[in-house]
N, C-alpha and C positions, 0 to 999 in steps of 0.2 A: 748499587748492590753491596752487600756486606762481605767482608773477608774473614778468613779464619784466624788471621793474625795481622800485625802491623808491619808495614814495610813494603818496598817496591816489589818484593818477590812473593807477597801474600797472594793466596788464591781465593777465588769466589767460594763462599760457603753455602750458596743456594738460597740465601735470604734476600729478597728484593725490598727496597724501601721506596715507595712512591713519593713523589714530590709532596710537600706540605704535610709530612708525617711528623707527629710529635714524638721525640725520642728522649729517653732518660740517659744522660751521660754518666757512665760508671767510672771511667778512667780515661786518661789521655797519655800519649807518649810523644816525645819529640825526638826525632832522629837527626843526627848531624849528617850533612851532605857527605856522601862517600864513606860513611861509617855505619857500622851496625849497632853502635852504642845507643842507648836510649835512656830516657829519664821517665820514670812513671810516677804519676800523681796518685794521691789517695782516691778511693772511691767516693762518689757523691758529688763530683765536680759538675756544676750546672752552667757555668759561665764560660762560653767558648770565645769570648772577646779577646782573651789573652793568647789564644792560639790561632792558627790559620796559615802557618807557613807551609811551604811545599812538602815538608816532611813530617808535619804534625798529623797524628792519628788519634781517634777517640774510640773507646769501647762503649757501645750504645745498646740499649734494650728498647724494643718496640712495645709501646703500650698495648695492652689487650692480649697480644699473642705471647709476650715474654721472650720472643726470639732475640738473640744477641749476635753481635759481630763487630768487627772493626771497620771504621770508615774514615776517609781523609777529613780532617777537621775543616778544610776549606769548603766542604759540602754542607756544613752546618750553618744555621743562621739563628739569631735570637729574635728576629723580627717575624712575628706571626702573620701569615697572610689571611686577610679577611675577604670574603666574596665581594667582588667588584672593586677591590682596592689593590692597586699595584705600586703606588708611590713608595719609594725607599725599600722595596722588596728586591733582593738580589736576583737578577735575571739576565739572560742573554736572548738570542733570537728564539729560543724555545722557552723553557721556564726554569731550568736548573741553573744554580750558580756555578756549576762546573763549566768552564769555557770550552771544553773539548768533547765531553761525553754526555749522553742522555741514556740512562739505563744500559750502559756499556756500549753504546753505539756512537761512533764518531759522527759529528754533525757538521752541517754548514748551512748558514742562512735559514732557509725553510725546508731543506732536504736532508736526507740521511746519506752520508758520504760513502760508507762502506759497511759491509756485513761482518761484524766481528765474531759472530757465532759460527758461520760456515754451515756446510751441510745442506745448502739449498733453502735456507730460511727466507730468502727473498726480501730481506730488509732493504728499505729504500725504494721498493717497487710500488709503494702506495697500498692503501687499504680500500679495495673496491666494494666490499659489502656494505660500506657506509654511504655508498652512492645510491640514491633511490632509483629502483628500476621503473617505478611509475614515471618519474621525471625523465629518465633517459628515453623511454618509449615515446612519451608525449613530445619531447623535444625533437626526436627523429621524425615523427609525423609532421610536426609544425614546420620543420625545415623543408620537407618535401612539398608542403602546401604553399610555402612562402618563399620558395627558392628564387624566384625572379626579383622580388623586392630585396632580398639579401644580396643578390648580385649587384643591384643598383647601389646599395649602401657601400659595398666594398669597391666597386668600380670608381666611385667618387673619392673614397678614402685613399685608394692606391694612387690615383692620378695626381691628386693635389700633394700628397706626401712625397712624390718624386722630386718636387721642387721646394717643398717645405717639410723637411724631416720632422717626424713626431706629430704631424697634423692628424694622421689616421687614428692614433691612440686618443687624442683629445676629441676628435669628431665622434668616434664610436662610443666613447664613455659619456659624452654630453648628450648624445641622442638617446642612449640607453637610459640615462637619468631622466630625461624629459618624458619618455614613454612610460617609465615606471611611475612617474608622478600622475600621468593620466590614468593608469590602472589603479593607483592608490586612492584617488578621489572617488573612484567608483566602488571602493570597498572590496575589490576582487570578487564581485558577486554576479557579474554578467559575462557572457561569452566575449563581448567586446573588450571588457577589462582584462579578461584572460589572454586574449590575443596581444594586447599592449604589453602585458606582463611578460609573456614568453618571448616577444620580440626584444624587449629590454634585456632579458636574460641572455639571449643570443648575442646581442651587441656587446654586452660586458664580456662574454666569453671571447668574442672576436678581438676585443681590446686586449685581453690576456695573451693573444697570439702575437701582437705587434708591439707590446710595451717594452721598456728597457729595464724592468725590475731585475735585480741581480739574482736570478734563479740559478744557484750555483752549479746545478747539474750540467749546464751548457755554457760554453764560452760565448762571448759576443758574436764571434764569427758563426758559430753553430746556430745561434738565435736568428741571425739574418737569413740563413738557409731555410730554417723552419718557417720564418715569416713568408718567404717567397712560395714555399710549398702550400701554405695555407691559402694565399691568394689564388694560386693556380687551381686548387681544388674547386673553387667557386667560379672563377672567371674563365677557366679552361676545363670545365667538368667532363668527366667520363659519363657516358649514358647510364642512367639509373632510374629506378621508379620514382615518379613524381617530379623529376627535374627536366631540364632542357638538354638536348644533346649539344655538344660543343661544336663550334664552327672552327674554321681554320685560322681566323684572325685572332690576334692577341686580345685577351681580356674581353671577349665577347661570346655570345651564344646565340644560336639560331633556334627558334621555337620548332619543336617537333611534337606530334601527337603523343599523349600519354600512353603508356603501355596498356594493352588489353587486360581487363580484369575478368576474363571468362573463367579463370581458374577458380573463382569463388564458388561456383556451383559444384565443383568436384572436391575442393578442399574443406568445405563446410566450416566448422568452427576454427580450423587452422588457417583459413584465409586471413591475411593481414592487410590493413590499409597501406597506402603508399607511405613508406618510411625510409629515411636515409640516416641510419646510425653512423655510417661511414663518413658523413659530412659534419658530425659533431666536431667542434674545434678541439683537436686532440691534445695540444699542449695545455689548454685550459683544463681538460679532463685529467691530464697527468698531474698538474699542479694541485688540482682538487683532491686527487687520491693521496698524494703525499701529505697534503694538509690533514686529511683524515687519518693518516698513519700517525702523525704527530699528536692529533687529538686522542688517539687510542693510547698513546704514551702518557699524555698529560692527565687524562680523566679516567676515573675508575670505571665509569659506565658511559662510553662514548656513543652507544646505541640509544640511550635514553630519549633524546629529542625525537628521533624517528619512531621509536616504539611507543612513546606515551604522548607525543605531541606537545604543543605549547600554544599560548595565545599569540595570534599572528602579530598583534601590535608590538610585542616584545622583539620579534625578529625584524619587523619593518623599521623599528627604531635603530637597531644595530645596522641594518642595511643602509639607512640614511647616513649614519656616522661614517661608515666605510666609504660611501660616495664622497663625503666631504674630505676625508683623508686622502683619497685618490686624486681628487681635484687639486688639492694643495701640494701634491707631489711627495707625500710622506712615504718613506721606504723602511720605516722601523719594523714593519711587518708586511706581509703580502695582502694588501687591502683589496686588490682585485679578486683574489681567490676567496677572501672572506665574503665578498659580494656574491660570488658564484655559489658559495656554500649556502648563504642565506636564501638566494633565489631557489636553489634546489630544495632546501628544507621547508621553505614556505609552501612550495608547490606540493610537496609530499604530504604535509599536514593538511593542506586544503583538500587533498584527495582522500586521505584516510580518516581525518578528523574534521570534517567540514563545520561541525558545531563549535570549533575553537576559533572560527573566524569572527573576531570581535571588532573588525574594522568598520568604519562608518561609510555608508554610501552617500557621499555628499551630492553626487549628481542626481540621485533619486530625490533627495531632500529639496534640491533646487527645482526639479520638475514639479514636485508637489506644491512648492511655493508659487510657481508660475500659475498652476491650475487654480489655486485658491484666489489668486489675484485676477483670474479670468482671462489670462493671456492666451490660454490654449482652449478656450471654450468652443471655438469653431471646430478644432480638431476633434474634441470629445464628441460633438454632435455628429461628426462624420462616421463615428463607430456604430451609431444606432442602426438597427435593422428594421426598416419600416416598409415591408412589402406591400405592393398594391393588391387589392382584393376586389373581385367582381361581385361578391355576394350582396353587398349593399346596393349596388347598381341593379342587380337582377331583382332584388326584393322590391325596389322602388318602381321598376318598370311595370309591374302588375301582370306580366306575361306568364303563361304556363311554363313550369320548369321543363316539361317534356319538349317544348319547342326551343329551348335555349341550349346552345352548345358551349358548355363551360370547359374550355380547353386551355386554361391559363396556369393551373397549378399541378398538372401531371397526375391528377387523381384518377381513380377508376372511372370508367364511363358507363358501367352497369351497376346495378344494385347487388349487394351480396346475396347469396342463395337464400331461399326461404328458411332453410334449416338454421342459418345464422340469425336471421330475423326472429325466428321462433325462440331460439335460445336466449336472446336478449329479453323478449317479452316474458318468458318463463322466470327469468331472474327477478323481474319487477314484482311478480305476483307470488313468488315462492314464499311459503310460510307467511302468507298474508302481508307480504312486504317487510316483514321484520328483518330480513337479511340486509336491507338497505341501511340499517342503523349501525351496522358493524363495519369495522375496517376490512379491507380485502385480505385474501390470503397473502402472506408475506412472500416477497421475491417473485410475484407472478403466479405462485401456486405450483405445487408439485406436478400436477397433471400437465400444465402448459410447459414446464421445464422438460418433462420427459418427451412430450410430443415434438418440441423444438429440437431436442437432441436427435431424435429419430429423423426428423425432416432434414436436418443439416448433416447427417451422418457423423455425429460426434457423440459425446457423453454429457451428462448433466453438469459435470464439473467444468465444462467448457462454456456453459451458457449463463448469461446474466440478462434477465428480462427487464426492460425499461419502459418508461412512459413515452413511447415513440423513440425512433432512432436519434432524434434531436437530444433527448435526455441522455442517451448513451454518449453522444459527442461532447455534451457539457461535462459529463462525469470524467471522460478521458482528459479533457483540458484541465479540469480542476486537479486531477491526480498527477499529471505529468508536466504541466506547464506552470510557470511563475515568471515574475519579473527577472530579466536577465537572460532568459532562454529564447531560442529562436524556433519558429515553425515555418515550414515552407508548404505552399500550395500552388500547383500549376493552375494558371487561370486561362479562360474563365472556369469557374467552379461554383459549387453550392455556397452561396454567400453567407448563410447563417453560421456555418462553421467558422468562417473568418471572424465574425463578430465574437463568437465564443473564445477563440484563440486570443484575440486582442483583449477581451475582457478579463482573461486570466493574468494579464500583465506582460505576456510574452510579446516578442517582436515578430510580426508577420511579414514574411518575404513572399510577395506575389510574383511567382515565376512566370514570365512571359516566354513560352516555349516557341521554337521556330515553326512548329507545325501543330496546330491545335487538334488535328484529327489523327495524331500519332502519339503513343505513350511517351516518347522522348526520354527513354530510360537514362541515357548518358547525361542529359541536361539536369535531370532530377538528382542523379548521383553527384554530379559536380556541385550543384547548389547545396546539397546536404553536407558535403565535405568542406566546401568553402565557408559556410556559415555555421558549421557544427550544430545542425538543427537537432533539437530534442524530439520533434515530431514532424512527420511528413504526411500530408493529407492527400489521399488519392481516391477519387470517386470512380466506381466501376459497375455499370456504365456511367460515364461522366455526364452530369447535367451542367451545361446544355449541349455537349458535343457528341455524346454517345461512345466516347473512347473507352475501351476496356483494358484492365490490367491483368495479365495472365499470372497464374501461380508461379511459373518459371521466372518471369521478370521480377516479381515482388520478392521471390526467394533470393535472387541475386542481390537485390538492393538491401534486403534485411541482413543477409550474411556479411555483405561488404561494410555495412554501417550498423554494427550490433548495438550501439548506444542510442540509436534513433528508433522511436516508436513509429511504425508505419500503419496508419489508419487506412483501411480499405472500406470505403462507404459503399455498400452494396444495396442501397435503397431500391435500385432498379434491377436487382439481380435476376429476377424471374424473366425480365425482358431482354436478357443478354443472349449473345450468340451461343449456339450449341456446337462444340467441336465435333468433327466426324468421329464416330466410335463411342461417343458419350451420350447419355440420356439427359443430363442436366446442363444448364448453362455454365459458362466459365465462372469460377469462383476461387477465392483464396481461403475458404473455410478450413480446409484440411491443413493448410500451411499455418493458420492461426493457432491450431491446436498443437503444432510442433515447435514453433518459435515464440519466445516470450515477447518479442518486439513487433509482432504483427497482431492487429486487432481488426476484426470484421464487424461492421454494424449493418443491421437490416431493419426493415419496417413492414407493417401490415397496411400502410397507407396507400401503396401504389397498386401492386398486382392483386392484393386481396380486397381492394375497394372498401377499406375500413378506416379511412382517415379520421372520421369523427370520433372514434373511440380511443385513439392514441395508444398504440401498442407497438413496441419494437424490441429488439434484443441485440446482444453482441456475442461474438464467438471469440474466445481467446484461450491461451494456455492457462491451466489452473493457477499457476503462480501469479499470472497477470490478473486473473479474476479476483484473487484474494487481495491484491493491491487496490483494485477498484472498489472492493467492498468497504474499505475504510470510510469512503465518502458516499456510499450508496444508500439511498433511502428505500428500504424494503417495502414500504407502504405506497410507493409511488405508482404502481400499476393497479388501476382500479378494477373492481369486480366485473364491470361491463366489458372492459378490454380483455380480461382473462377469459371470460365465457365466449366472447365473439371470436377470439383468436383460436381457441380450442375447436370450436365448431367449424371455423374456416379451414383449418388444417385437415379436418376429416373430409372436407369437400375438395381438397386440392386437385386430385386426379380427375374427379368426375365433373367438376364445374369450372375450376380456375384454369387448368391446363388448356382446355379448348379455347377459353377466352383469351389467354395469353398468346396462343398460336394465331388467333385471328388478328390480334393487335400487331404482332410482329409482321404478319403478312401485309396488313394494311399500311404499316410504316414504310415498307419497301415499295409497295405499289404507289403510295402517295408521294414519296420522295422521287420516284421515277417520273410520275406525271408532272410534278413541279419542274423537274429538270427539262422535260420535253417542251414545256412552255417557257423555258428561258429563265426560270428562277434560279438563284444561287442558293443551293441547299447545303447545309452543314450538318452531317450526321455520319458517324463512323460505323453505323450498322447495328446499333443497339439502343435500348430505351423505348419508352412509350411516347416519344416526342421527336420532332425534327425542328431544327433552327433554320431560319431563312434570313438572308442578308437583304435588307430593304434598299432599293435604289435611292441614292442621295441621302441615305440615313434618315428618311422621314418616318420614323417608327411611330411617333405619336399620331400623325395623320392616318397612317394605316390602321392602327388600333381603334381609333375613333370610328373610322369607316366600317370596320368589321363589327364593332359593337352595335352600330345602327342596324345591322342585319342579324343581331342576336348571336354573334359568334365572338366569344371572348378568348383572346390569346394573351400571351405575356410579353410585355415590352421589356427586353433584357439589355437595352442599350446602355444602362448604367454600368453593367459589368462586362458587356461585349458590344461596343459601339456599333450602331447600325443594324442590330439584329432583333428579331422577334422569335419567340418559341411557341410552337403549336403542339398541344397534346394530341395523341392519335386516338381516334375512336373506331367503332366497328365499321363505319362508313365515312369516307372523307370527301365524297363527291360534292356535297353542299359547301364544304370548306374550300375546296379547290375553286369552285365557281366564285365564291365570295372574294378570294384572293385575286382572281383574274379581274373581277369588277373593281376591286380596290386599286389595282395597278393602273387600270384604264382611267379611273377617276383621278388618280394622283398625277397622271401624265397629261391630263386635259388642261386647257387654259383656266377653266373654272376651278379645277382642283388647285392649281397654282395660286390663283387669286384668293381662294378660300384659306389657304395656308397663311 
């Protein structure tokens, strides 16, 4: 800062001079020690090499502003600093050649020693607004999710360092460096790489808690106390969300159930995931804040990196250099905190400016190279969805369709009403067939959109008509999934969705729940949180178990995990349970219009008996619908599908509801009869099907025997070992008898020999 005059008693004139400012020297004065006498040179002196004593002063003018004032000559330098060059530039632990002061504040090492201004300016307390809130929140959630692993890291570090002092710092730093390298080779583009990255970040912060860097704010004795407190927070933790409760023994913890999250239904958007901000390594956070305070002194615009971003490769280069300096034991600056700042800044930019991620995903390149060489050809073939179909067998048999029970694809078992058939015939002959040469009405047509909105108690903005619900599922996967993201599906489930998910490049987590006939909400929630899933796929009623997902359950999940898209596949919606006091089956349609991360898909292939025309639709929040429209093909819904769907909706109450009632009644009756005869039936009370566990898993033998009697069922042992699935018709007596005959034949010696 400039003074109004020269001498020890000179006062501040209000003009600040940032570091590396070019000044014009107008004059200089030399004061003798203990004397007020001075010698003044003529104006225009530009060489400060002849002055620089303790009592030498210079009158200077700032370029541009014209502001003037006196400054100690020792603060001047004739060596101009260039960006990235520090050799031969006068400096100390901060940047100024003054050994005691930086902008009027007394300094030490990497911290600010005292507040010379007074009045509660809080100098030396750090600058917290330069710490990314995105990063703090994510680290807090990450700690809650990975607390057990962190305990193991620290338990080992603490135990060994008791007999080998300093081991914990080297162990934590080296492990953090190793995990960062794993994240780096993945280009920070996948959830897995993100987890490696955040764990590396935490390990470096833990190293900052136990190192011996001369952080002048604390004495060595005080640092030892802080080190013990840090270990105790993790190895003897107090109860808190997402962690384990402490046991009585030293440095150990006993597992206890996680806290209930029932508050999510009441708190709505204010409900938060498990987070432990209190377990962030606090000495590391303090050193980071002080480092930010010094950056605010050094740089004109210290917020620029967080506000405008940067290419990630620039920061990873810096991060690697500081790792090297820390490994070599350099203490010329706080390299550990520079590591922490780089970790924080990279995560912030990755969140706010993902397009600035210029890192190369070498793991992806390696996988592609393997596939080109054919090393993963078997795995690629495993992704293909090749369902079995009975149509070809039925056609070759020459038997009348009326005598065949096709119960393998859960289609309708009756023809659509005559009004639907007539509507299709009319389309063919309308305008002498000229309509057929034109594309269909876009987006399924205005009429169908309006009728679907009324049918689902929504508005048109919530509806997107698709070429069957399969097309809707493909569209969702293309929009929200890509390589590096995770999707979870409780199994057994509709297998074609799994193919779509894997085809998008995402990683599919097949969640084997403890009870396939129960929604298992807690297990789904835990899987979503553990794998940070972008999409969760729920079928309601589920094919092939009949499990349904209530609006309340899905609401809790969606609110608790707002970054996850919850697909509720309601292909069998019309065959769902009807809760007391309600007219329509259980559905999440209303919820999908309220929350942007819930999407419901439906089809006309099941209850409406229109599988041949391929028509479906999805229900979602208008904002979500707009996101999906980016990849949506508005010509995908053909004219036959539009006409048939509109005609069918007009017949819903008069024709389809009675049919659905009969199917639901027959399902319960058929399942009860099977159980009375000792069959193991798997159905949670919904859908137009039941699944049966075949004794000894002889599903192929049973299906062949049933086909010989013109009864075609689905062998689902590939996704649910030992099971077959039977679609339910208006009468199941013939099917029951065929199953009894099949069991008897399979149990006979001849049946065994035939197998």
